[in-house]
SEGURO-469863 format. One line per field, with one value per residue: residue number from 1; x, z negated, y negated of N, C-alpha, C, O in turn. Coordinates in pm, 1 decimal. Each point is the difference from the previous one (the first is absolute). Example, Ala and Ser with C-alpha at 12.3 -4.5 7.8 and 13.67 -1.06 7.14 Angstrom:
2
pos = (1|2)
n_east = (1319.0|-138.6)
n_up = (-780.0|138.5)
n_north = (569.0|-106.9)
ca_east = (-89.0|82.0)
ca_up = (0.0|-6.0)
ca_north = (-119.0|-119.0)
c_east = (90.0|-77.0)
c_up = (0.0|-73.0)
c_north = (-120.0|-109.0)
o_east = (103.6|50.9)
o_up = (-66.5|-16.9)
o_north = (1.9|-110.8)
END
This chain:
185
pos = (1|2|3|4|5|6|7|8|9|10|11|12|13|14|15|16|17|18|19|20|21|22|23|24|25|26|27|28|29|30|31|32|33|34|35|36|37|38|39|40|41|42|43|44|45|46|47|48|49|50|51|52|53|54|55|56|57|58|59|60|61|62|63|64|65|66|67|68|69|70|71|72|73|74|75|76|77|78|79|80|81|82|83|84|85|86|87|88|89|90|91|92|93|94|95|96|97|98|99|100|101|102|103|104|105|106|107|108|109|110|111|112|113|114|115|116|117|118|119|120|121|122|123|124|125|126|127|128|129|130|131|132|133|134|135|136|137|138|139|140|141|142|143|144|145|146|147|148|149|150|151|152|153|154|155|156|157|158|159|160|161|162|163|164|165|166|167|168|169|170|171|172|173|174|175|176|177|178|179|180|181|182|183|184|185)
n_east = (103.4|-167.6|222.6|-151.3|-119.8|-85.6|-90.3|-66.5|-80.5|-0.7|158.8|-27.4|95.6|-193.0|153.6|-133.7|61.9|-98.7|21.2|164.9|-3.6|-67.8|13.4|-150.1|-46.8|117.5|-59.3|176.8|-57.0|196.7|13.3|-145.6|-198.0|108.0|-200.1|194.3|-174.6|7.0|-243.2|33.6|186.2|-123.9|-30.3|-198.5|119.9|-42.8|137.8|138.4|-113.9|41.6|200.7|-36.7|-18.3|-93.3|26.7|-183.4|11.5|-103.8|-60.8|121.5|-156.2|84.6|81.1|234.8|71.4|-5.8|215.5|200.8|120.3|73.8|187.4|119.6|54.1|185.7|260.7|39.4|29.3|223.5|173.6|16.9|-94.4|-135.3|-177.7|-110.4|-97.0|-142.3|-118.7|-74.9|147.5|133.6|171.5|-174.3|32.7|-91.4|19.5|-65.7|-114.4|-3.5|166.4|-103.5|-140.3|255.8|-38.1|10.2|-223.9|136.2|79.3|246.6|173.0|95.3|125.5|242.5|182.0|4.7|189.5|198.0|55.0|27.9|149.9|-20.0|212.5|-46.0|120.6|177.0|105.9|13.2|76.4|246.7|88.0|215.8|-69.7|160.0|-88.9|159.0|-135.1|37.2|-165.6|82.6|-117.0|132.1|-125.3|-100.6|-102.5|-145.1|-99.9|-18.8|-60.4|2.2|-99.4|-33.2|226.7|124.3|-65.1|211.0|-47.5|157.9|-40.0|91.0|15.3|169.6|-7.8|42.4|-24.8|56.6|-35.7|202.4|-219.4|228.6|225.2|31.0|-184.8|151.3|-166.0|60.5|-76.1|-82.6|113.6|-77.7|71.4|-200.5|-113.7|206.1|27.7|-161.1|-26.4)
n_up = (-17.7|92.3|-89.1|196.7|37.2|-85.4|136.5|-222.4|199.7|24.9|86.5|-235.3|190.8|61.8|-101.3|218.1|-73.8|157.3|-25.2|111.6|53.0|-166.4|-82.0|-145.6|216.6|140.0|-168.9|134.9|-164.9|128.3|56.8|183.8|43.0|62.5|-33.9|73.9|-43.1|203.9|-16.4|-159.6|122.7|122.0|-117.8|120.4|-183.1|-230.4|-165.4|143.8|-144.3|209.0|12.8|198.5|-112.6|86.0|-162.0|79.3|-222.9|44.8|-39.1|-160.0|37.8|-173.1|-51.6|-39.1|-195.5|-170.4|-1.9|-71.2|-225.2|-54.6|75.5|-158.0|-184.7|29.2|43.5|-215.1|-206.5|55.7|-54.9|-6.9|74.3|144.0|-30.3|-30.6|158.4|-20.0|-132.8|165.8|-119.9|233.2|-198.8|24.6|-254.7|163.5|-206.9|178.4|-39.7|118.9|4.1|171.9|175.2|26.3|-110.0|213.3|82.0|142.8|152.5|-50.0|62.6|225.6|-1.2|-126.6|79.7|221.5|-40.1|-5.1|201.6|117.9|-46.8|198.3|161.1|-199.1|29.0|-93.8|9.4|-10.0|174.7|-43.6|223.6|-112.7|200.9|-174.8|180.1|86.5|-37.2|-217.5|110.6|-151.0|182.7|-172.6|98.2|-133.6|129.2|-117.1|13.0|127.8|-41.8|221.6|-232.9|201.6|-29.2|69.1|-122.5|126.8|-168.5|76.8|-152.9|9.1|77.7|-105.4|229.7|-168.5|192.8|-173.9|-14.4|-80.6|93.2|124.5|-76.2|-30.6|-73.7|122.0|48.9|-190.8|-227.2|115.4|-146.7|46.7|-185.7|14.0|-160.3|-21.9|-61.4|-98.4|134.6)
n_north = (143.7|-68.6|-68.8|144.1|-182.5|211.8|-168.2|-10.0|119.1|-225.3|-70.8|-80.6|14.1|101.0|102.0|12.9|172.6|-129.1|249.0|28.0|200.1|-155.7|206.9|-198.2|-43.6|-92.6|105.4|6.1|182.6|8.7|213.5|71.2|34.9|-147.3|94.1|-183.9|-68.6|-49.8|-112.4|181.1|26.4|92.9|166.0|-66.0|-85.6|89.3|25.2|-16.9|-187.3|-6.9|35.1|119.0|212.8|-172.8|139.9|1.5|-14.4|163.4|-217.8|53.6|-158.1|-68.8|-232.2|18.5|172.9|-134.6|-87.8|143.2|15.3|-205.7|37.6|161.0|78.4|-212.9|71.8|70.1|-124.7|57.7|157.2|-205.6|165.8|-69.0|-67.6|182.8|76.1|-159.6|184.9|158.5|73.8|-125.7|-20.2|-204.9|-45.1|40.7|-4.0|103.9|-155.4|-117.1|84.8|130.1|-144.3|113.9|-268.3|50.4|36.3|-150.6|164.6|114.7|-149.5|-59.5|245.7|44.8|-143.5|73.9|158.5|-29.5|-71.6|220.7|123.9|-90.2|17.0|134.4|-166.6|131.0|-202.7|199.2|122.5|-17.0|58.4|-87.1|-6.3|-120.6|-52.0|126.6|-171.4|-52.8|26.7|91.2|57.5|92.2|154.4|-183.9|131.0|-147.9|174.3|-174.0|218.8|-42.9|48.0|-85.7|-122.2|174.6|-153.3|5.7|108.9|-122.9|161.6|-205.2|179.6|-48.4|38.7|-212.7|114.2|-153.5|-200.1|-34.0|86.7|-36.9|-46.6|234.5|-46.7|33.8|52.7|144.1|-125.3|162.4|-8.5|158.6|-14.2|222.6|-130.6|90.8|-192.2|151.5|-188.1)
ca_east = (-81.4|79.6|-84.0|-49.5|-66.0|-166.0|-61.6|-148.6|-136.5|-139.7|67.4|39.8|117.1|70.1|45.3|110.1|107.4|-45.9|10.9|-84.9|-142.0|-83.3|-170.7|8.2|-148.1|76.6|87.0|7.5|96.2|41.6|122.7|164.5|11.1|-118.2|13.0|-93.8|-51.1|-73.2|63.4|-128.1|41.3|-48.2|-152.5|-64.1|-72.0|-131.3|-73.0|67.9|50.8|142.4|112.1|-3.5|-149.3|-108.2|-82.4|-88.9|-56.0|-72.6|-45.4|-102.5|-68.7|-171.7|-81.7|-29.6|-37.0|-129.2|-9.0|1.9|-129.4|-95.3|-4.3|-3.0|-152.9|-99.2|-63.8|-85.0|-115.1|-74.8|-134.7|42.2|114.6|138.5|58.1|30.6|111.4|99.7|78.7|116.4|144.7|-29.6|76.2|-56.0|-56.8|-133.8|-55.8|-129.8|-72.8|-150.1|49.0|177.7|53.3|63.9|-27.3|168.0|26.0|-88.4|-100.6|-51.2|-62.3|-127.9|-60.0|-84.3|-73.6|-111.7|-112.1|32.5|-109.2|-188.3|4.3|15.2|46.2|63.0|111.0|29.6|151.9|9.5|163.4|25.9|164.1|13.7|157.8|19.7|129.0|43.0|-79.9|-96.8|-105.0|-85.9|-163.6|-54.8|-58.7|-136.5|-97.4|-162.3|-59.6|-177.6|-110.6|-151.3|-78.4|-150.2|-86.9|23.5|122.4|52.6|145.6|74.4|143.3|101.5|155.8|37.1|133.2|40.1|151.8|25.1|133.1|-42.2|85.7|-0.5|-90.7|-97.1|22.5|-83.4|-64.7|79.0|-35.7|-138.9|-54.0|-83.8|-92.0|-80.7|70.9|-20.0|-96.8|-65.9|49.7)
ca_up = (39.8|15.1|-123.8|-23.2|-52.8|43.9|-99.2|52.2|7.3|-142.4|-134.0|-30.3|-155.0|12.1|145.8|-23.4|92.8|55.6|165.9|107.8|41.0|-73.1|-18.0|-86.8|16.8|55.5|-104.7|-52.1|-57.2|-62.7|-107.8|66.0|119.5|13.8|139.8|-3.3|106.7|51.7|-53.0|-78.5|-108.1|77.5|25.4|-67.6|-83.7|32.3|-81.3|-87.8|67.5|11.2|-52.4|38.4|7.7|-85.4|-30.8|-100.3|-83.1|-13.1|-146.1|-3.2|-123.4|-30.1|58.1|138.8|-22.1|-19.0|82.7|72.4|-36.8|-4.8|126.0|60.9|-61.4|55.7|100.7|2.5|-6.9|129.3|56.0|108.6|42.8|94.4|-83.6|-109.6|14.0|-6.9|-95.2|7.1|82.6|67.3|-32.2|-146.9|-9.5|-76.6|-71.4|-50.0|-73.9|42.8|88.4|-3.2|88.9|-12.2|141.3|44.9|115.6|-34.5|14.2|-68.4|-100.9|-12.0|65.6|-98.7|-47.6|81.3|-64.6|-108.0|-4.2|-23.4|-129.9|-104.9|-124.7|-60.0|-68.8|-87.0|-37.2|-147.0|-73.3|106.1|-33.3|107.8|0.1|90.5|93.1|103.9|110.8|-61.6|-112.9|-54.8|-115.5|-77.6|-115.5|23.5|47.7|6.2|118.8|39.9|134.0|-8.8|91.6|21.8|-90.6|-143.1|-48.5|-103.2|-59.5|36.7|-33.8|100.5|13.3|112.8|33.2|136.1|38.9|73.8|132.7|109.6|145.7|95.7|-152.3|-6.7|-122.1|12.6|-76.8|77.5|-39.1|-120.6|-75.1|-81.3|-21.0|-48.0|-116.4|-33.4|-99.8|15.3|-99.5)
ca_north = (-135.2|-132.0|-59.9|-87.3|3.7|-76.8|-51.5|106.5|-48.5|15.6|-41.0|-105.4|29.5|132.9|48.4|150.9|25.1|131.2|-5.1|-94.7|37.1|141.9|-3.8|43.9|68.6|87.5|14.3|185.7|-10.8|104.1|-2.0|-42.8|-106.2|-74.3|-69.3|-96.4|-38.6|-141.7|-98.1|-52.4|-96.8|-151.7|22.3|-69.5|56.9|88.9|-68.9|-93.0|-69.8|1.9|-121.8|-169.4|-34.9|-53.7|27.6|-65.2|35.7|-91.1|50.3|151.2|39.9|61.1|-91.6|58.0|53.0|4.7|-82.1|61.4|82.0|-52.6|-6.5|137.6|14.9|-54.4|53.7|136.0|-49.3|-65.6|80.1|17.5|84.6|-86.7|-101.1|86.8|80.5|-69.0|-73.7|91.7|-5.6|98.6|90.1|51.3|149.3|-6.0|102.3|-66.5|53.5|93.1|25.8|103.8|-46.5|-110.5|-60.7|-65.0|-45.5|-120.3|-23.8|57.6|-15.4|-65.7|52.0|44.5|-116.4|-42.6|107.2|-45.0|-123.2|58.2|5.6|-81.5|15.2|-103.0|76.8|-90.7|90.0|47.8|44.2|-24.8|44.0|-53.9|17.4|-108.4|10.6|-108.6|-6.8|157.8|5.9|92.5|-20.7|105.3|2.4|68.5|-73.7|-0.9|-33.6|-30.9|18.3|18.0|124.5|48.6|-124.1|31.4|-24.3|72.6|-27.9|69.9|-38.2|72.4|27.9|-83.6|-77.1|-47.0|-69.5|-117.4|-8.3|-125.4|12.9|-79.3|-97.8|23.7|99.0|122.2|123.5|101.4|151.7|51.3|137.6|-44.9|149.9|-16.2|57.4|153.0|42.6|-76.1|-60.1)
c_east = (75.0|-70.4|-73.8|-76.6|-120.8|-104.6|-133.0|-69.4|-73.0|99.5|99.6|138.4|76.0|90.8|87.7|98.5|-27.1|9.6|-81.3|-127.3|-24.6|-132.2|6.5|-110.4|114.0|151.3|5.8|147.3|-1.9|143.0|127.9|-44.2|-151.9|-56.3|-177.4|-68.1|-107.2|46.8|-119.3|66.9|23.5|-156.6|-36.2|-71.7|-112.3|-108.6|76.4|56.2|115.5|34.0|-63.3|-168.4|-65.4|-104.1|-108.3|-81.1|-141.5|-63.3|-125.3|-31.1|-122.9|-65.7|-46.6|-82.4|-136.9|-84.1|-47.0|-174.9|-149.3|-23.8|-55.1|-181.2|-98.2|-27.5|-90.0|-123.1|-52.1|-104.3|166.2|141.9|131.5|36.8|73.9|124.9|93.6|104.4|91.3|92.0|-57.0|31.6|-43.7|-41.2|-148.7|1.7|-167.5|-85.1|-119.9|67.1|108.1|79.8|77.0|23.1|97.1|-2.1|-135.6|-204.2|-67.8|-42.9|-138.8|-140.6|-81.8|-64.2|-115.3|-121.1|9.0|-73.1|-122.2|-11.7|20.5|82.0|75.3|112.6|-23.7|102.1|-9.6|113.4|79.4|159.8|16.7|174.0|57.5|118.6|4.9|-92.1|-106.3|-37.6|-69.4|-85.2|-53.7|-90.6|-130.3|-113.2|-121.1|-36.7|-153.1|-7.8|-128.7|11.4|-99.2|-130.1|28.3|151.9|78.2|166.1|85.3|158.1|118.9|178.1|47.9|144.5|-18.4|173.3|-24.5|130.5|-11.3|65.7|-109.7|-131.2|-135.4|0.2|-118.1|10.2|121.9|-31.3|-127.3|-35.2|-168.7|-88.4|-58.5|72.4|-64.3|-79.5|-112.7|-41.3|-153.4)
c_up = (-9.0|-71.1|66.1|-89.4|40.8|-87.0|11.3|-18.5|-116.4|-68.6|-22.5|-70.4|50.9|143.2|-15.9|80.1|95.5|120.1|91.3|35.7|-92.3|-30.6|-103.2|-37.0|65.5|-49.4|-33.5|-40.0|-60.3|-90.4|84.4|53.1|-35.7|129.8|-18.8|161.6|-12.2|-12.1|-69.7|-99.6|118.0|29.3|-137.8|-127.7|59.8|-87.6|-94.8|78.1|26.4|-58.1|49.2|8.7|-151.0|-57.1|-44.2|-41.4|-18.3|-175.9|16.6|-167.5|-63.0|66.4|157.1|59.6|-12.2|152.0|166.7|26.1|26.3|149.8|80.9|-77.7|71.0|127.6|7.7|11.1|146.0|71.4|140.6|7.8|33.5|-99.6|-118.3|121.1|73.5|-99.6|-15.3|125.4|76.1|-10.0|-137.1|-2.8|-109.7|-61.6|-49.3|-175.4|75.3|133.8|-51.6|56.4|-20.2|102.5|13.0|71.4|-33.6|59.9|-116.7|-164.4|20.5|28.4|-161.4|-74.7|34.6|-95.1|-156.4|-33.9|-39.1|-157.9|-88.1|-91.3|-57.7|-81.3|-165.8|-63.5|-165.0|-60.7|111.8|-79.8|146.9|9.0|152.4|75.8|110.7|63.9|12.3|-136.7|-30.7|-147.4|-30.1|-91.5|11.4|8.2|36.1|142.5|-65.2|87.6|-0.3|141.4|1.8|-42.2|-176.9|-35.4|-101.2|-4.9|71.6|-67.1|82.8|-44.1|127.3|23.2|122.1|13.7|114.2|124.5|18.4|108.7|63.2|-79.6|-21.1|-140.8|73.4|-74.9|110.2|-39.5|-82.3|-43.3|-83.7|-26.2|-128.3|-143.0|-2.4|-129.5|-8.9|-174.0|-105.9)
c_north = (-139.7|-105.3|-158.3|-60.2|-74.6|7.1|94.6|-111.7|-14.1|-1.2|-69.3|0.4|129.2|-3.0|126.0|-1.0|114.8|-3.2|-95.4|35.0|101.2|-18.8|93.4|135.8|128.9|57.6|112.6|-5.8|174.7|5.8|-54.7|-111.3|-138.1|-69.1|-100.5|-21.2|-109.1|-77.5|-98.7|-139.2|-107.4|14.9|-98.6|88.3|28.8|-106.5|-110.1|-102.6|-37.6|-120.7|-109.5|-45.0|-34.8|48.2|-86.4|73.3|-63.4|55.3|101.8|-17.4|37.1|-55.2|42.5|124.4|-35.6|-80.7|94.5|124.1|-77.6|-50.2|97.1|-31.6|-88.3|41.7|105.1|-93.8|-88.5|136.0|19.0|109.2|-37.6|-109.6|81.2|37.3|-111.5|-68.6|117.1|-18.4|107.8|128.0|76.8|148.1|-5.3|124.3|-52.6|78.1|76.3|63.6|114.9|-17.0|-111.1|-39.0|-57.4|-112.3|-108.8|54.9|137.0|-73.2|-122.5|76.2|44.3|-116.7|-13.7|112.0|-77.5|-118.1|-14.1|-24.9|-143.9|-0.8|-179.1|52.2|-63.0|64.2|38.4|-44.6|-43.7|-0.8|-116.1|27.0|-65.2|28.8|-133.3|-10.2|178.3|-9.7|144.4|-64.4|141.5|-11.3|89.9|-118.0|59.4|-23.5|-4.7|26.4|21.0|152.7|44.7|-125.4|-2.4|-51.1|73.6|-46.4|130.6|-28.1|62.7|-80.8|-135.7|-16.1|-61.8|-58.4|-104.4|-0.7|-149.6|-20.7|-159.4|-101.0|4.7|147.1|175.6|136.4|64.9|153.5|-37.1|81.7|-21.6|164.7|-63.3|62.1|129.1|35.4|-110.4|-61.1|1.7)
o_east = (111.6|-121.7|27.0|21.7|-11.5|-6.1|-24.1|3.0|-32.7|-43.6|76.2|5.1|122.7|-47.0|79.6|9.7|36.2|-3.6|-111.1|-68.4|19.0|-61.7|54.1|-12.8|-25.3|91.5|-79.1|83.1|-84.7|43.6|104.4|92.4|-104.1|73.6|-114.7|82.3|-47.0|122.5|-52.1|-64.6|78.4|-45.2|71.6|-88.1|-33.3|-101.8|-48.5|73.0|51.1|-94.3|-12.4|-48.0|23.4|-90.0|65.6|-58.5|3.6|8.0|-93.4|63.3|-91.5|-79.5|-105.9|-64.7|-66.8|-114.3|-91.4|-84.5|-93.7|-114.4|-71.6|-83.8|-115.1|-113.4|-61.1|-70.0|-109.2|-111.1|34.4|103.9|107.9|121.2|97.0|108.9|110.1|80.3|83.5|-44.3|-70.6|-54.2|45.5|-28.1|9.9|-11.5|-20.9|41.3|-33.3|-95.6|81.9|110.5|-57.7|26.8|48.1|99.3|-99.6|-96.1|-120.5|-86.5|-86.8|-106.6|-122.5|-103.9|-72.1|-118.9|-110.2|-55.6|-61.4|-88.5|16.2|-38.1|37.7|-17.5|-89.0|-3.6|-12.0|11.4|-78.2|18.7|-79.3|82.1|-38.6|97.6|-71.3|9.3|-41.8|69.9|-87.6|26.7|-95.5|17.3|-8.8|12.4|7.6|40.4|-42.2|23.4|-60.3|37.3|-39.4|-122.9|-46.2|91.7|-57.1|68.4|-50.2|74.3|2.7|31.6|-75.7|69.8|-22.6|62.6|-33.0|55.6|-104.3|114.6|-115.5|-122.4|-73.3|101.2|-110.6|108.1|17.1|15.5|-5.4|-90.2|-3.3|-62.8|40.6|84.2|-122.2|-43.4|24.2|-0.7|1.8)
o_up = (-50.6|6.0|-46.3|-94.0|49.3|-96.7|112.0|-83.8|-64.2|-104.7|96.4|-122.8|-9.0|100.7|-85.1|76.5|-35.2|70.4|-27.3|-12.3|31.7|25.1|1.9|-106.5|-57.8|74.2|-78.7|50.0|-73.6|-58.5|-44.0|3.6|-45.9|67.2|-30.0|84.8|-112.4|-2.3|40.5|-88.2|-26.1|76.3|-99.9|35.4|116.4|51.1|-109.5|95.7|-110.0|-32.5|-66.2|49.1|-95.7|63.1|-87.3|93.2|-32.8|-37.3|79.9|-79.8|65.4|66.9|62.5|103.8|87.2|43.7|78.1|86.3|36.9|18.7|98.2|74.2|22.7|47.5|105.7|100.3|22.9|48.2|40.0|-38.8|-56.0|-21.7|-37.9|-48.1|39.0|14.2|-88.9|105.8|-42.6|77.5|-57.4|94.2|-120.3|95.2|-101.4|-28.1|-59.0|70.4|-90.8|-30.1|-21.5|98.8|-98.3|-0.9|-68.2|-50.8|-24.2|-77.8|-85.5|12.5|-12.5|-64.9|-89.1|-15.4|-53.6|-108.9|-60.2|-33.3|-121.9|-116.8|61.9|-49.6|-19.4|-31.6|-62.3|-100.0|93.3|-119.2|94.1|-91.1|114.9|-63.6|-4.6|74.4|95.1|-100.1|86.2|-113.3|73.4|-91.6|58.2|-61.7|72.9|49.6|-82.5|84.9|-103.1|115.5|-96.0|-2.2|-83.6|52.5|-104.2|79.3|-13.3|48.0|27.3|-49.0|95.7|-98.1|111.4|-81.4|115.8|43.0|47.3|13.6|-27.4|7.2|3.9|-2.2|-48.6|-57.1|116.2|66.5|-83.7|65.1|-56.6|91.1|-59.3|17.8|9.1|-14.6|40.1|-106.6|-112.2)
o_north = (-11.7|-17.2|-110.8|76.6|-112.2|75.9|44.8|-90.2|99.8|47.8|-6.0|-7.0|3.7|-53.0|39.7|-95.9|112.2|-100.9|-45.5|-101.6|117.4|-103.6|110.6|60.4|105.7|-35.9|52.0|-75.8|50.7|-99.2|-48.2|-81.1|47.2|-72.2|33.4|34.3|-17.8|-11.7|-103.9|-56.4|-91.3|-85.3|-6.8|78.4|-22.0|-46.8|-28.3|25.7|-20.6|-72.1|-103.1|-102.2|73.8|-55.4|-57.0|55.1|-118.6|117.1|4.3|69.2|50.0|66.1|5.5|-13.4|55.6|14.1|-26.3|24.1|70.8|-41.4|-19.9|-51.1|37.1|-6.4|16.2|14.4|-51.8|-22.1|111.2|-53.5|19.6|-3.3|-65.7|-31.5|39.0|-92.2|-17.3|-44.7|91.4|78.8|99.0|74.2|-24.0|77.3|-66.6|112.5|102.9|-32.5|-14.1|45.2|-106.5|68.4|-56.3|-72.7|23.9|-57.8|6.7|40.3|-17.7|-60.4|-0.3|12.5|-45.0|-28.0|-11.1|-14.2|-88.1|-78.9|-5.0|-7.3|-99.5|111.3|-82.8|118.9|-105.5|-70.9|-18.8|-24.3|-5.0|10.6|21.7|39.9|-100.3|97.6|66.0|-16.4|6.8|-40.3|25.3|-80.4|108.2|-105.9|98.9|-105.2|81.0|-86.0|29.6|20.5|66.3|6.6|-77.6|63.1|32.1|-64.9|111.7|-85.6|120.0|-108.5|-16.2|-25.7|47.3|-67.9|25.7|101.1|-45.2|-42.8|-32.5|-10.1|-98.8|70.0|23.9|14.8|-36.8|102.3|-90.1|52.6|-109.2|54.0|-99.9|88.0|11.7|114.3|-113.9|61.5|-50.5)
END
């Protein structure tokens, strides 16, 4: 190996003396030889900003979690499935309360809400746990849904997780899981 110094992308202050064209993913070693191939040291990192990029983190607070849930709950009250589905990212995953089918496309998410909104749902958070990250917010807990079935109102206790991500200057739901409580109250 020569003693050339290469900056590993996505790092700051870490220099390695490495042979010219290497790959961290294609490294084979046995007792007598080492084989290093590829050009990964020159590729962009998968999920780490390079040393020349700046990431600005949006504030992810309890107040924001309240606002995002209220926005979603208000969209439910509109009765418009498209309005609700628009709150989800293009690549969002919805694991819904009253369907066994995971929804992974905007059309599938909208279809779920077309049927769910017929019950005139209204959510009330009872308990929550918020985790904050850079441009991410996770809100998980327990909520009650007031729904109307055959003209009769009932309360359905459920668990939930919303994962929001800040994309293109707006917060979107990237993952939503909701399931009825397994034990009757």
